[in-house]
PQR file of N, CA, C, O and H, with PARSE charges and radii, in Angstrom:
ATOM      1  N   UNK A   1      41.288  14.109  55.969 -0.4000 1.5000
ATOM      2  CA  UNK A   1      41.014  15.475  56.377 -0.0000 2.0000
ATOM      3  C   UNK A   1      40.397  16.282  55.240  0.5500 1.7000
ATOM      4  O   UNK A   1      39.452  17.042  55.455 -0.5500 1.4000
ATOM      5  N   UNK A   2      40.929  16.119  54.031 -0.4000 1.5000
ATOM      6  CA  UNK A   2      40.393  16.860  52.892 -0.0000 2.0000
ATOM      7  C   UNK A   2      38.963  16.444  52.584  0.5500 1.7000
ATOM      8  O   UNK A   2      38.144  17.274  52.192 -0.5500 1.4000
ATOM      9  H   UNK A   2      41.696  15.502  53.856  0.4000 1.0000
ATOM     10  N   UNK A   3      38.658  15.154  52.760 -0.4000 1.5000
ATOM     11  CA  UNK A   3      37.296  14.681  52.507 -0.0000 2.0000
ATOM     12  C   UNK A   3      36.311  15.320  53.474  0.5500 1.7000
ATOM     13  O   UNK A   3      35.201  15.680  53.082 -0.5500 1.4000
ATOM     14  H   UNK A   3      39.324  14.479  53.079  0.4000 1.0000
ATOM     15  N   UNK A   4      36.708  15.464  54.737 -0.4000 1.5000
ATOM     16  CA  UNK A   4      35.847  16.096  55.740 -0.0000 2.0000
ATOM     17  C   UNK A   4      35.589  17.545  55.353  0.5500 1.7000
ATOM     18  O   UNK A   4      34.453  18.012  55.435 -0.5500 1.4000
ATOM     19  H   UNK A   4      37.610  15.171  55.055  0.4000 1.0000
ATOM     20  N   UNK A   5      36.630  18.265  54.933 -0.4000 1.5000
ATOM     21  CA  UNK A   5      36.474  19.660  54.522 -0.0000 2.0000
ATOM     22  C   UNK A   5      35.569  19.773  53.302  0.5500 1.7000
ATOM     23  O   UNK A   5      34.745  20.685  53.231 -0.5500 1.4000
ATOM     24  H   UNK A   5      37.553  17.886  54.867  0.4000 1.0000
ATOM     25  N   UNK A   6      35.707  18.870  52.350 -0.4000 1.5000
ATOM     26  CA  UNK A   6      34.851  18.896  51.154 -0.0000 2.0000
ATOM     27  C   UNK A   6      33.400  18.637  51.528  0.5500 1.7000
ATOM     28  O   UNK A   6      32.493  19.269  50.986 -0.5500 1.4000
ATOM     29  H   UNK A   6      36.376  18.129  52.408  0.4000 1.0000
ATOM     30  N   UNK A   7      33.179  17.707  52.454 -0.4000 1.5000
ATOM     31  CA  UNK A   7      31.811  17.417  52.894 -0.0000 2.0000
ATOM     32  C   UNK A   7      31.211  18.629  53.586  0.5500 1.7000
ATOM     33  O   UNK A   7      30.046  18.957  53.360 -0.5500 1.4000
ATOM     34  H   UNK A   7      33.916  17.194  52.894  0.4000 1.0000
ATOM     35  N   UNK A   8      31.987  19.295  54.422 -0.4000 1.5000
ATOM     36  CA  UNK A   8      31.501  20.505  55.104 -0.0000 2.0000
ATOM     37  C   UNK A   8      31.204  21.603  54.098  0.5500 1.7000
ATOM     38  O   UNK A   8      30.182  22.284  54.190 -0.5500 1.4000
ATOM     39  H   UNK A   8      32.934  19.028  54.605  0.4000 1.0000
ATOM     40  N   UNK A   9      32.102  21.772  53.138 -0.4000 1.5000
ATOM     41  CA  UNK A   9      31.899  22.800  52.113 -0.0000 2.0000
ATOM     42  C   UNK A   9      30.640  22.501  51.307  0.5500 1.7000
ATOM     43  O   UNK A   9      29.842  23.402  51.049 -0.5500 1.4000
ATOM     44  H   UNK A   9      32.932  21.219  53.063  0.4000 1.0000
ATOM     45  N   UNK A  10      30.458  21.250  50.910 -0.4000 1.5000
ATOM     46  CA  UNK A  10      29.272  20.867  50.143 -0.0000 2.0000
ATOM     47  C   UNK A  10      28.014  21.088  50.968  0.5500 1.7000
ATOM     48  O   UNK A  10      27.002  21.549  50.440 -0.5500 1.4000
ATOM     49  H   UNK A  10      31.107  20.519  51.120  0.4000 1.0000
ATOM     50  N   UNK A  11      28.063  20.767  52.245 -0.4000 1.5000
ATOM     51  CA  UNK A  11      26.917  20.960  53.125 -0.0000 2.0000
ATOM     52  C   UNK A  11      26.577  22.446  53.246  0.5500 1.7000
ATOM     53  O   UNK A  11      25.407  22.828  53.201 -0.5500 1.4000
ATOM     54  H   UNK A  11      28.884  20.393  52.674  0.4000 1.0000
ATOM     55  N   UNK A  12      27.603  23.275  53.401 -0.4000 1.5000
ATOM     56  CA  UNK A  12      27.387  24.720  53.504 -0.0000 2.0000
ATOM     57  C   UNK A  12      26.801  25.274  52.214  0.5500 1.7000
ATOM     58  O   UNK A  12      25.866  26.074  52.253 -0.5500 1.4000
ATOM     59  H   UNK A  12      28.553  22.965  53.438  0.4000 1.0000
ATOM     60  N   UNK A  13      27.335  24.860  51.078 -0.4000 1.5000
ATOM     61  CA  UNK A  13      26.820  25.326  49.786 -0.0000 2.0000
ATOM     62  C   UNK A  13      25.365  24.902  49.622  0.5500 1.7000
ATOM     63  O   UNK A  13      24.543  25.688  49.152 -0.5500 1.4000
ATOM     64  H   UNK A  13      28.094  24.210  51.046  0.4000 1.0000
ATOM     65  N   UNK A  14      25.038  23.674  50.002 -0.4000 1.5000
ATOM     66  CA  UNK A  14      23.659  23.199  49.886 -0.0000 2.0000
ATOM     67  C   UNK A  14      22.722  23.999  50.781  0.5500 1.7000
ATOM     68  O   UNK A  14      21.602  24.313  50.378 -0.5500 1.4000
ATOM     69  H   UNK A  14      25.706  23.035  50.384  0.4000 1.0000
ATOM     70  N   UNK A  15      23.164  24.331  51.990 -0.4000 1.5000
ATOM     71  CA  UNK A  15      22.328  25.142  52.889 -0.0000 2.0000
ATOM     72  C   UNK A  15      22.119  26.535  52.304  0.5500 1.7000
ATOM     73  O   UNK A  15      21.009  27.067  52.345 -0.5500 1.4000
ATOM     74  H   UNK A  15      24.073  24.076  52.318  0.4000 1.0000
ATOM     75  N   UNK A  16      23.186  27.129  51.757 -0.4000 1.5000
ATOM     76  CA  UNK A  16      23.063  28.452  51.145 -0.0000 2.0000
ATOM     77  C   UNK A  16      22.117  28.421  49.950  0.5500 1.7000
ATOM     78  O   UNK A  16      21.306  29.329  49.771 -0.5500 1.4000
ATOM     79  H   UNK A  16      24.088  26.696  51.723  0.4000 1.0000
ATOM     80  N   UNK A  17      22.223  27.372  49.132 -0.4000 1.5000
ATOM     81  CA  UNK A  17      21.332  27.250  47.977 -0.0000 2.0000
ATOM     82  C   UNK A  17      19.887  27.123  48.428  0.5500 1.7000
ATOM     83  O   UNK A  17      18.998  27.730  47.832 -0.5500 1.4000
ATOM     84  H   UNK A  17      22.882  26.634  49.277  0.4000 1.0000
ATOM     85  N   UNK A  18      19.642  26.341  49.476 -0.4000 1.5000
ATOM     86  CA  UNK A  18      18.286  26.187  49.999 -0.0000 2.0000
ATOM     87  C   UNK A  18      17.732  27.504  50.507  0.5500 1.7000
ATOM     88  O   UNK A  18      16.575  27.833  50.247 -0.5500 1.4000
ATOM     89  H   UNK A  18      20.364  25.848  49.961  0.4000 1.0000
ATOM     90  N   UNK A  19      18.550  28.262  51.231 -0.4000 1.5000
ATOM     91  CA  UNK A  19      18.124  29.570  51.728 -0.0000 2.0000
ATOM     92  C   UNK A  19      17.859  30.520  50.567  0.5500 1.7000
ATOM     93  O   UNK A  19      16.872  31.257  50.573 -0.5500 1.4000
ATOM     94  H   UNK A  19      19.490  27.995  51.442  0.4000 1.0000
ATOM     95  N   UNK A  20      18.733  30.501  49.583 -0.4000 1.5000
ATOM     96  CA  UNK A  20      18.569  31.381  48.428 -0.0000 2.0000
ATOM     97  C   UNK A  20      17.273  31.072  47.694  0.5500 1.7000
ATOM     98  O   UNK A  20      16.558  31.990  47.293 -0.5500 1.4000
ATOM     99  H   UNK A  20      19.534  29.903  49.579  0.4000 1.0000
ATOM    100  N   UNK A  21      16.961  29.793  47.513 -0.4000 1.5000
ATOM    101  CA  UNK A  21      15.738  29.418  46.808 -0.0000 2.0000
ATOM    102  C   UNK A  21      14.499  29.869  47.568  0.5500 1.7000
ATOM    103  O   UNK A  21      13.517  30.277  46.948 -0.5500 1.4000
ATOM    104  H   UNK A  21      17.542  29.047  47.839  0.4000 1.0000
ATOM    105  N   UNK A  22      14.522  29.806  48.890 -0.4000 1.5000
ATOM    106  CA  UNK A  22      13.367  30.235  49.682 -0.0000 2.0000
ATOM    107  C   UNK A  22      13.175  31.745  49.621  0.5500 1.7000
ATOM    108  O   UNK A  22      12.047  32.226  49.726 -0.5500 1.4000
ATOM    109  H   UNK A  22      15.321  29.475  49.393  0.4000 1.0000
ATOM    110  N   UNK A  23      14.269  32.505  49.451 -0.4000 1.5000
ATOM    111  CA  UNK A  23      14.194  33.964  49.467 -0.0000 2.0000
ATOM    112  C   UNK A  23      13.935  34.580  48.095  0.5500 1.7000
ATOM    113  O   UNK A  23      13.635  35.770  48.006 -0.5500 1.4000
ATOM    114  H   UNK A  23      15.185  32.113  49.366  0.4000 1.0000
ATOM    115  N   UNK A  24      14.044  33.805  47.042 -0.4000 1.5000
ATOM    116  CA  UNK A  24      13.899  34.348  45.692 -0.0000 2.0000
ATOM    117  C   UNK A  24      12.480  34.851  45.447  0.5500 1.7000
ATOM    118  O   UNK A  24      11.513  34.278  45.950 -0.5500 1.4000
ATOM    119  H   UNK A  24      14.288  32.838  47.114  0.4000 1.0000
ATOM    120  N   UNK A  25      12.370  35.902  44.688 -0.4000 1.5000
ATOM    121  CA  UNK A  25      11.071  36.366  44.210 -0.0000 2.0000
ATOM    122  C   UNK A  25      11.256  36.973  42.824  0.5500 1.7000
ATOM    123  O   UNK A  25      12.308  36.806  42.207 -0.5500 1.4000
ATOM    124  H   UNK A  25      13.155  36.367  44.280  0.4000 1.0000
ATOM    125  N   UNK A  26      10.231  37.683  42.330 -0.4000 1.5000
ATOM    126  CA  UNK A  26      10.307  38.175  40.956 -0.0000 2.0000
ATOM    127  C   UNK A  26      11.135  39.444  40.817  0.5500 1.7000
ATOM    128  O   UNK A  26      11.349  39.902  39.695 -0.5500 1.4000
ATOM    129  H   UNK A  26       9.376  37.819  42.831  0.4000 1.0000
ATOM    130  N   UNK A  27      11.605  40.025  41.904 -0.4000 1.5000
ATOM    131  CA  UNK A  27      12.389  41.250  41.841 -0.0000 2.0000
ATOM    132  C   UNK A  27      13.884  40.953  41.900  0.5500 1.7000
ATOM    133  O   UNK A  27      14.676  41.617  41.231 -0.5500 1.4000
ATOM    134  H   UNK A  27      11.430  39.653  42.816  0.4000 1.0000
ATOM    135  N   UNK A  28      14.269  39.966  42.690 -0.4000 1.5000
ATOM    136  CA  UNK A  28      15.686  39.643  42.810 -0.0000 2.0000
ATOM    137  C   UNK A  28      15.862  38.163  43.060  0.5500 1.7000
ATOM    138  O   UNK A  28      14.937  37.476  43.496 -0.5500 1.4000
ATOM    139  H   UNK A  28      13.626  39.426  43.234  0.4000 1.0000
ATOM    140  N   UNK A  29      17.057  37.680  42.781 -0.4000 1.5000
ATOM    141  CA  UNK A  29      17.409  36.282  42.986 -0.0000 2.0000
ATOM    142  C   UNK A  29      18.749  36.229  43.705  0.5500 1.7000
ATOM    143  O   UNK A  29      19.696  36.912  43.316 -0.5500 1.4000
ATOM    144  H   UNK A  29      17.807  38.238  42.427  0.4000 1.0000
ATOM    145  N   UNK A  30      18.824  35.428  44.741 -0.4000 1.5000
ATOM    146  CA  UNK A  30      20.078  35.207  45.447 -0.0000 2.0000
ATOM    147  C   UNK A  30      20.622  33.860  45.012  0.5500 1.7000
ATOM    148  O   UNK A  30      19.959  32.836  45.177 -0.5500 1.4000
ATOM    149  H   UNK A  30      18.054  34.873  45.057  0.4000 1.0000
ATOM    150  N   UNK A  31      21.829  33.855  44.455 -0.4000 1.5000
ATOM    151  CA  UNK A  31      22.444  32.617  43.981 -0.0000 2.0000
ATOM    152  C   UNK A  31      23.639  32.282  44.864  0.5500 1.7000
ATOM    153  O   UNK A  31      24.409  33.162  45.247 -0.5500 1.4000
ATOM    154  H   UNK A  31      22.368  34.687  44.321  0.4000 1.0000
ATOM    155  N   UNK A  32      23.783  31.006  45.179 -0.4000 1.5000
ATOM    156  CA  UNK A  32      24.908  30.568  46.013 -0.0000 2.0000
ATOM    157  C   UNK A  32      25.661  29.455  45.306  0.5500 1.7000
ATOM    158  O   UNK A  32      25.060  28.545  44.735 -0.5500 1.4000
ATOM    159  H   UNK A  32      23.157  30.291  44.868  0.4000 1.0000
ATOM    160  N   UNK A  33      26.975  29.540  45.352 -0.4000 1.5000
ATOM    161  CA  UNK A  33      27.813  28.462  44.842 -0.0000 2.0000
ATOM    162  C   UNK A  33      29.152  28.522  45.567  0.5500 1.7000
ATOM    163  O   UNK A  33      29.299  29.263  46.539 -0.5500 1.4000
ATOM    164  H   UNK A  33      27.463  30.279  45.815  0.4000 1.0000
ATOM    165  N   UNK A  34      30.115  27.758  45.108 -0.4000 1.5000
ATOM    166  CA  UNK A  34      31.420  27.717  45.782 -0.0000 2.0000
ATOM    167  C   UNK A  34      32.101  29.081  45.800  0.5500 1.7000
ATOM    168  O   UNK A  34      32.920  29.356  46.677 -0.5500 1.4000
ATOM    169  H   UNK A  34      29.996  27.156  44.319  0.4000 1.0000
ATOM    170  N   UNK A  35      31.769  29.926  44.845 -0.4000 1.5000
ATOM    171  CA  UNK A  35      32.392  31.242  44.774 -0.0000 2.0000
ATOM    172  C   UNK A  35      31.791  32.251  45.734  0.5500 1.7000
ATOM    173  O   UNK A  35      32.354  33.328  45.932 -0.5500 1.4000
ATOM    174  H   UNK A  35      31.103  29.703  44.133  0.4000 1.0000
ATOM    175  N   UNK A  36      30.656  31.919  46.334 -0.4000 1.5000
ATOM    176  CA  UNK A  36      30.014  32.834  47.269 -0.0000 2.0000
ATOM    177  C   UNK A  36      28.571  33.092  46.887  0.5500 1.7000
ATOM    178  O   UNK A  36      27.916  32.256  46.264 -0.5500 1.4000
ATOM    179  H   UNK A  36      30.199  31.045  46.173  0.4000 1.0000
ATOM    180  N   UNK A  37      28.093  34.250  47.266 -0.4000 1.5000
ATOM    181  CA  UNK A  37      26.709  34.644  47.007 -0.0000 2.0000
ATOM    182  C   UNK A  37      26.674  35.751  45.965  0.5500 1.7000
ATOM    183  O   UNK A  37      27.550  36.615  45.933 -0.5500 1.4000
ATOM    184  H   UNK A  37      28.625  34.929  47.772  0.4000 1.0000
ATOM    185  N   UNK A  38      25.655  35.719  45.115 -0.4000 1.5000
ATOM    186  CA  UNK A  38      25.429  36.772  44.134 -0.0000 2.0000
ATOM    187  C   UNK A  38      23.968  37.185  44.213  0.5500 1.7000
ATOM    188  O   UNK A  38      23.080  36.335  44.285 -0.5500 1.4000
ATOM    189  H   UNK A  38      24.943  35.017  45.142  0.4000 1.0000
ATOM    190  N   UNK A  39      23.720  38.481  44.200 -0.4000 1.5000
ATOM    191  CA  UNK A  39      22.359  39.002  44.165 -0.0000 2.0000
ATOM    192  C   UNK A  39      22.095  39.478  42.746  0.5500 1.7000
ATOM    193  O   UNK A  39      22.798  40.355  42.244 -0.5500 1.4000
ATOM    194  H   UNK A  39      24.441  39.171  44.142  0.4000 1.0000
ATOM    195  N   UNK A  40      21.088  38.907  42.094 -0.4000 1.5000
ATOM    196  CA  UNK A  40      20.742  39.268  40.727 -0.0000 2.0000
ATOM    197  C   UNK A  40      19.423  40.030  40.774  0.5500 1.7000
ATOM    198  O   UNK A  40      18.398  39.480  41.174 -0.5500 1.4000
ATOM    199  H   UNK A  40      20.517  38.194  42.502  0.4000 1.0000
ATOM    200  N   UNK A  41      19.450  41.303  40.362 -0.4000 1.5000
ATOM    201  CA  UNK A  41      18.249  42.138  40.372 -0.0000 2.0000
ATOM    202  C   UNK A  41      17.596  42.049  39.002  0.5500 1.7000
ATOM    203  O   UNK A  41      18.249  42.245  37.977 -0.5500 1.4000
ATOM    204  H   UNK A  41      20.283  41.750  40.037  0.4000 1.0000
ATOM    205  N   UNK A  42      16.288  41.750  38.995 -0.4000 1.5000
ATOM    206  CA  UNK A  42      15.567  41.563  37.742 -0.0000 2.0000
ATOM    207  C   UNK A  42      14.862  42.830  37.264  0.5500 1.7000
ATOM    208  O   UNK A  42      14.494  42.931  36.094 -0.5500 1.4000
ATOM    209  H   UNK A  42      15.758  41.591  39.828  0.4000 1.0000
ATOM    210  N   UNK A  43      14.675  43.787  38.157 -0.4000 1.5000
ATOM    211  CA  UNK A  43      14.001  45.026  37.773 -0.0000 2.0000
ATOM    212  C   UNK A  43      14.832  46.208  38.252  0.5500 1.7000
ATOM    213  O   UNK A  43      15.498  46.138  39.284 -0.5500 1.4000
ATOM    214  H   UNK A  43      14.974  43.704  39.107  0.4000 1.0000
ATOM    215  N   UNK A  44      14.783  47.279  37.498 -0.4000 1.5000
ATOM    216  CA  UNK A  44      15.519  48.479  37.877 -0.0000 2.0000
ATOM    217  C   UNK A  44      14.839  49.152  39.058  0.5500 1.7000
ATOM    218  O   UNK A  44      13.619  49.085  39.201 -0.5500 1.4000
ATOM    219  H   UNK A  44      14.241  47.336  36.660  0.4000 1.0000
ATOM    220  N   UNK A  45      15.621  49.793  39.895 -0.4000 1.5000
ATOM    221  CA  UNK A  45      15.072  50.536  41.030 -0.0000 2.0000
ATOM    222  C   UNK A  45      14.174  51.648  40.496  0.5500 1.7000
ATOM    223  O   UNK A  45      14.495  52.285  39.494 -0.5500 1.4000
ATOM    224  H   UNK A  45      16.613  49.847  39.779  0.4000 1.0000
ATOM    225  N   UNK A  46      13.049  51.876  41.170 -0.4000 1.5000
ATOM    226  CA  UNK A  46      12.133  52.925  40.769 -0.0000 2.0000
ATOM    227  C   UNK A  46      11.068  52.472  39.795  0.5500 1.7000
ATOM    228  O   UNK A  46      10.097  53.195  39.573 -0.5500 1.4000
ATOM    229  H   UNK A  46      12.789  51.358  41.985  0.4000 1.0000
ATOM    230  N   UNK A  47      11.219  51.308  39.212 -0.4000 1.5000
ATOM    231  CA  UNK A  47      10.206  50.796  38.294 -0.0000 2.0000
ATOM    232  C   UNK A  47       8.991  50.348  39.087  0.5500 1.7000
ATOM    233  O   UNK A  47       9.131  49.697  40.122 -0.5500 1.4000
ATOM    234  H   UNK A  47      12.009  50.721  39.391  0.4000 1.0000
ATOM    235  N   UNK A  48       7.812  50.685  38.617 -0.4000 1.5000
ATOM    236  CA  UNK A  48       6.597  50.268  39.311 -0.0000 2.0000
ATOM    237  C   UNK A  48       6.372  48.782  39.123  0.5500 1.7000
ATOM    238  O   UNK A  48       6.551  48.237  38.034 -0.5500 1.4000
ATOM    239  H   UNK A  48       7.698  51.214  37.776  0.4000 1.0000
ATOM    240  N   UNK A  49       5.978  48.145  40.202 -0.4000 1.5000
ATOM    241  CA  UNK A  49       5.745  46.700  40.161 -0.0000 2.0000
ATOM    242  C   UNK A  49       4.259  46.447  40.257  0.5500 1.7000
ATOM    243  O   UNK A  49       3.826  45.295  40.242 -0.5500 1.4000
ATOM    244  H   UNK A  49       5.833  48.587  41.087  0.4000 1.0000
TER
END
């Protein structure tokens, strides 16, 4: 049972990582891992791009 849960968790993390990589750009980065999702902003709001 634990192996099945670990496989599901790994599959979910991999899907989240794939989605995060597709959505990343030069303004922000979405990171996914076992701890959840993190949004990393690379530029301050209001800065001209």
